[in-house]
C-alpha positions as CSV (number, residue, x, y, z in Angstrom):
1,M,105.5,105.3,92.5
2,Q,107.7,107.6,94.6
3,S,107.2,107.6,98.4
4,L,108.4,111.2,98.8
5,E,107.8,114.4,97.0
6,N,109.1,118.1,97.3
7,K,106.7,120.9,98.2
8,K,107.2,124.6,98.7
9,I,106.4,125.6,102.2
10,V,106.5,128.7,104.3
11,R,108.9,128.2,107.3
12,V,108.4,130.6,110.4
13,K,111.2,130.8,113.0
14,Q,110.8,133.4,115.5
15,N,110.4,136.6,113.2
16,D,112.3,134.9,110.3
17,I,109.6,133.9,107.4
18,T,111.2,132.1,104.5
19,E,109.8,129.9,101.6
20,V,111.7,126.7,101.4
21,D,111.6,123.2,99.6
22,D,110.4,120.5,102.0
23,I,110.3,116.7,101.5
24,I,106.9,115.4,102.2
25,A,105.8,111.8,102.6
26,V,103.2,110.6,99.8
27,E,100.1,109.0,100.8
28,K,97.8,107.2,98.3
29,K,94.5,105.4,98.3
30,I,95.0,101.6,97.4
31,K,91.9,99.9,96.5
32,V,91.9,96.3,96.7
33,Y,89.6,94.1,94.2
34,V,88.9,90.4,94.7
35,N,87.3,88.8,91.5
36,N,86.6,92.6,90.4
37,E,84.7,93.4,93.6
38,E,86.3,96.0,95.7
39,I,86.8,94.9,99.2
40,V,88.7,97.4,101.0
41,S,90.5,100.7,100.3
42,L,93.7,101.3,102.1
43,S,95.6,104.7,102.7
44,A,99.3,103.8,102.3
45,S,102.5,104.8,101.2
46,P,103.1,103.8,97.5
47,C,105.8,101.2,98.0
48,Q,105.9,97.6,98.7
49,I,102.3,97.4,97.6
50,R,102.4,93.5,96.9
51,E,103.9,92.9,100.5
52,L,101.1,95.1,102.0
53,V,98.2,93.5,100.3
54,V,99.5,89.9,100.9
55,G,100.1,90.6,104.6
56,F,96.7,92.3,105.1
57,L,94.6,89.7,103.3
58,M,96.5,86.8,104.8
59,T,96.3,88.2,108.4
60,E,92.4,88.9,107.9
61,G,91.8,85.4,106.6
62,I,88.9,86.5,104.6
63,L,89.8,84.7,101.3
64,K,88.4,81.2,101.0
65,G,89.9,79.3,98.2
66,D,92.9,79.3,96.0
67,W,94.9,82.4,95.0
68,C,98.4,83.2,94.0
69,P,100.0,86.1,95.5
70,E,102.6,86.3,93.0
71,K,99.9,86.9,90.3
72,I,98.4,90.0,92.0
73,M,98.1,92.7,89.5
74,I,98.9,96.2,90.5
75,E,97.8,99.2,88.5
76,E,99.0,102.8,89.3
77,N,97.9,106.1,88.3
78,E,98.5,109.7,89.7
79,K,95.5,109.5,92.0
80,Q,95.4,105.8,93.4
81,I,96.5,102.4,93.1
82,K,94.3,99.4,92.0
83,V,95.3,96.0,93.1
84,V,93.4,93.0,91.5
85,V,93.3,89.6,93.1
86,E,92.0,86.6,91.3
87,L,90.4,84.1,93.7
88,E,89.2,80.4,92.8
89,G,86.6,80.8,95.8
90,H,84.9,83.4,97.7
91,V,85.4,86.4,100.2
92,C,84.0,85.3,103.6
93,L,83.6,88.4,106.0
94,D,81.5,86.4,108.6
95,G,80.3,89.6,110.1
96,K,83.7,91.2,110.1
97,T,84.3,94.8,109.4
98,I,87.3,95.1,107.1
99,T,88.9,98.6,107.5
100,S,92.2,100.1,107.6
101,G,94.0,102.1,110.1
102,C,93.8,102.0,113.9
103,M,91.0,99.4,113.7
104,A,92.4,97.2,111.1
105,A,92.9,94.2,113.4
106,V,89.6,94.2,115.2
107,S,88.0,91.6,112.9
108,F,90.5,88.7,113.9
109,L,90.3,89.3,117.7
110,N,89.1,85.9,118.2
111,D,91.0,84.1,115.6
112,V,94.3,83.7,117.7
113,K,93.5,80.7,119.8
114,E,97.0,79.1,120.5
115,T,99.6,80.2,122.9
116,I,102.9,81.0,121.1
117,N,105.3,78.3,121.9
118,D,108.6,79.4,120.8
119,H,112.0,78.7,122.5
120,L,113.7,82.0,121.3
121,K,116.4,83.3,123.7
122,I,118.1,86.7,122.8
123,N,120.7,88.5,124.7
124,A,119.8,92.2,125.7
125,S,122.9,93.5,124.1
126,A,122.0,91.8,120.8
127,L,118.6,93.5,121.0
128,F,120.1,96.9,121.5
129,N,122.2,96.2,118.5
130,L,119.1,95.2,116.4
131,F,117.2,98.1,117.2
132,R,120.1,100.5,116.5
133,H,120.3,99.1,113.0
134,F,116.6,99.2,112.7
135,Q,116.6,103.1,113.5
136,E,119.6,103.6,111.0
137,K,117.8,102.0,108.2
138,S,114.5,104.0,108.7
139,I,115.5,106.4,106.1
140,L,112.0,107.7,105.2
141,Y,111.3,108.4,108.9
142,R,114.4,110.4,109.2
143,T,113.6,112.3,106.1
144,T,110.1,113.2,106.7
145,G,109.3,112.8,110.4
146,C,105.9,111.3,109.7
147,I,106.5,107.8,108.4
148,H,106.4,104.6,110.7
149,A,108.8,101.6,110.3
150,A,108.6,98.0,111.0
151,A,111.2,95.2,110.6
152,I,111.5,91.3,110.9
153,A,114.8,90.1,112.4
154,D,116.5,87.0,113.7
155,E,119.0,87.2,116.6
156,N,121.8,88.3,114.5
157,E,120.2,90.7,111.8
158,I,117.5,92.6,110.3
159,L,116.0,90.5,107.3
160,F,113.5,93.1,106.0
161,I,112.4,96.7,106.9
162,A,109.2,98.4,105.7
163,E,108.0,102.0,106.0
164,D,104.5,103.5,105.5
165,V,102.5,106.4,106.8
166,G,100.4,103.9,108.6
167,R,102.0,101.7,111.5
168,H,99.6,98.9,110.7
169,N,100.5,99.0,107.0
170,A,104.2,98.7,107.9
171,V,103.6,95.6,110.1
172,D,101.3,94.1,107.2
173,K,104.2,94.8,104.8
174,I,106.4,92.8,107.0
175,I,104.2,89.8,107.2
176,G,103.6,89.9,103.4
177,W,107.2,89.9,102.6
178,T,107.9,87.1,105.0
179,L,105.0,84.9,103.5
180,L,106.1,85.7,99.9
181,N,109.8,84.8,100.6
182,R,108.7,81.7,102.5
183,V,110.5,82.7,105.7
184,S,109.6,81.0,108.9
185,F,108.1,83.1,111.6
186,K,109.8,80.9,114.2
187,G,112.6,82.6,116.4
188,K,112.0,86.0,114.7
189,I,111.6,89.5,116.2
190,M,109.1,92.0,115.3
191,L,110.5,95.6,115.6
192,V,108.3,98.6,115.3
193,S,108.7,102.4,115.6
194,G,105.4,103.4,117.1
195,R,103.1,102.5,120.0
196,I,102.2,98.9,120.4
197,S,98.4,98.7,120.5
198,S,96.4,95.6,120.8
199,E,96.1,95.4,117.1
200,M,99.8,95.5,116.7
201,A,100.1,92.6,119.3
202,L,97.6,90.6,117.6
203,K,99.0,90.9,114.2
204,T,102.4,89.8,115.6
205,A,100.8,86.9,117.8
206,K,98.5,85.7,114.7
207,W,101.9,84.5,113.0
208,K,103.4,83.1,116.3
209,I,106.3,85.7,116.1
210,P,107.5,85.4,119.8
211,L,108.9,88.9,120.4
212,I,107.6,92.4,119.7
213,V,109.9,95.5,120.5
214,S,109.2,99.3,120.2
215,R,110.9,102.5,121.2
216,T,107.5,103.7,122.6
217,A,104.8,102.5,125.0
218,P,102.4,99.6,124.7
219,T,98.7,99.8,125.7
220,S,97.0,98.0,128.6
221,L,95.1,95.8,126.3
222,A,98.2,95.0,124.4
223,I,99.9,93.8,127.5
224,E,97.0,91.8,128.5
225,F,96.8,90.0,125.3
226,A,100.5,89.5,125.0
227,E,100.4,87.8,128.6
228,K,97.7,85.4,127.3
229,A,99.3,84.7,124.0
230,G,102.6,84.0,125.1
231,L,104.1,87.0,123.4
232,T,107.2,88.9,124.9
233,L,106.4,92.7,124.7
234,I,109.1,95.3,125.2
235,G,108.7,98.9,125.0
236,F,110.6,102.1,125.5
237,L,113.7,100.6,124.1
238,R,116.1,103.7,124.0
239,G,119.7,103.7,124.5
240,Q,120.7,101.0,126.7
241,R,117.3,100.5,128.5
242,F,113.9,99.0,128.0
243,N,110.9,97.8,129.8
244,I,109.7,94.2,129.5
245,Y,105.8,94.0,129.9
246,S,105.2,90.2,129.3
247,H,107.2,86.9,129.3
248,P,110.6,88.2,130.1
249,E,112.0,84.6,130.0
250,R,113.1,85.1,126.4
251,I,115.6,87.9,127.3
252,V,119.0,86.9,128.5
253,F,121.3,89.1,130.7
């Protein structure tokens, strides 16, 4: 399914009114079924669906039992995408509220119990280069202006990039890809295009990724959590500058 579509719009510029073609980001409902029972409905870009679902389910930790991510069935039609997961076990919510969007990570606020113990050191110049490549590869954002991007990288290069109408979805896709490809989270860097909220910091720390970087601001709760979790949090990376809000010892100058 395509992530972009063309739409006729009316463009107004001062007194000039014209009808033009514009490129719009597609948003679809993704309904996730476990053993034929719907457990969550996500609003997301219709691409990298397997990565999204694996990242979301594994981070939430609600599936108790055996299941195979490679055997997830994805059915698409014009209105929605249905994802079917076969689980030899049960879904355990334990009082959690499973949602998508800005509250997606609330259910596992207490799940991150260990401090990140990762000896990653990265030079500031290498970080500037990584983020420049990240922005260059964010094609859907540059095309539509309404897409969020996330990427997983090591000290030398970007390993995978994901884009979505939801910033939480983009991060879940990164986590899903990393798990599906059996890539270690150790020594890795999470790059994101949007603000770093507490949920974004939590998703990163859940998998013990030691560093998260954004071109925009973090929230106070994200900083508080990052300090406690041992997560290096960097915001406002633009040009040749950035702010370090927690654990600056991983950045080398």
